[in-house]
C-alpha angles and dihedrals in degrees: 000000000000118000121202129203116228089258093049090048091054091049092051094047111101119221128196116210107202100200139353118305132179117293096249089059094047093046094047093049091048091052095049106029142022103268128202119194107212097183092057095055116106089213110032096181090054092050092049090050090051098049102027095102093053107038112105102166141035126211110195145167089170103059131249119248129203093263092057093045092048090050091062110063096180095048113139106165140021112202109200125201105221139040090255114073102174090121090064115081094233092171091060092044090053091056088063098035090245112162117237120198135185137188108252130160096029094076100040096100098046093049090046092050091049092052089054089047091053092049090053094042095052099040096042092035092227095165090054089044091055088050091046090061097040093051095049095246093128089067087062097051145308122304116255117267120267137201128275124233101207117094093022127124114249119200115204115204102199114020100200128126095307093038091056093049089051094047092055091054092048091051088052087057090057093255124145111235125212127168151195128208131159084269134006119268118233095202098067137059101216114120113263122221118199101224142025089246094053089048093053092047089056096044139084089190124031110199116194114209099147123128119265126237139093094307093061103034108139090350086150098061133160093283089057091046094050091047089054089055142197094309093041125105126210120212119189121188095147118071130320090232091067091070127060096236098194090051089049093051090048093048094051092046092053094044092241088122122049100215148310142228112204131185095164137047141192097247107025132227086020115085123192107265091224091065094055093072098045115109092197094062130075115203125200129183098240096282100146094124096021102124125117092242099048096042090052090051091049093050092048089053091053087056095041092054092054092042092053094046095051092045088060095255130120116273110260100229109017118172087189 
């Protein structure tokens, strides 16, 4: 019988990287494991057939569907880059007791900061103000007045780790915070409202920070947008799937919603063309966690989860 040390066990473990990831992740995995790069293969099906009997782990920023999971009979762990893991078929992984991990905590502050930035950008029209200067309009007269953020009611849809980080920042700006989750939290004092519609009715800003997935698809529908109203502003830093995009476009066109700040979309990187010409909308290319520091920490956590598992220790941040 051959006995391996933890280090030797890691070096013999074969990992499949689904799509490109940052160089520090690739280099770390190549040092410590046997790494297969699926996206680089000219014939992906052939590569999968070749390595299927050896691959024990997946590193991914591009999800892992049931077909991929089923193709790997020895798969033990899927290490996902990102706090959201709706692109991983967790239900299929559960049927085989495959561990799924994500990268929470390390991106809370950046996403919360971006949500605040979107609130300020939409309400104070900072993007328009920048254009106002660049295009010489200021020389012809002052820019029209905008709306303040301080003193407003901010409804948080999804008061998890990121939601709480955001709420603390909103409080510091003299905003009143209310929230809706699937159930009230007993560890916070913010007022709880029992539906997304009720939350929107009470809010000047509705900030979406809830997870994606089937349970939250189009959770923010036309009823919610109408409840937010013609002075209300929607901020989405969660997943594009959470908002009914067609209803959002219609509400903005009709003036029944005041504005929106969006970092995520239903069919990324495609953005509804109607939004591109709207001055009361700020559009970002899904950059909530996109700082050098946070992406490095997220990448390290992808590696650390695999490292811990193949050293015979519990994964650091399992979602299942």
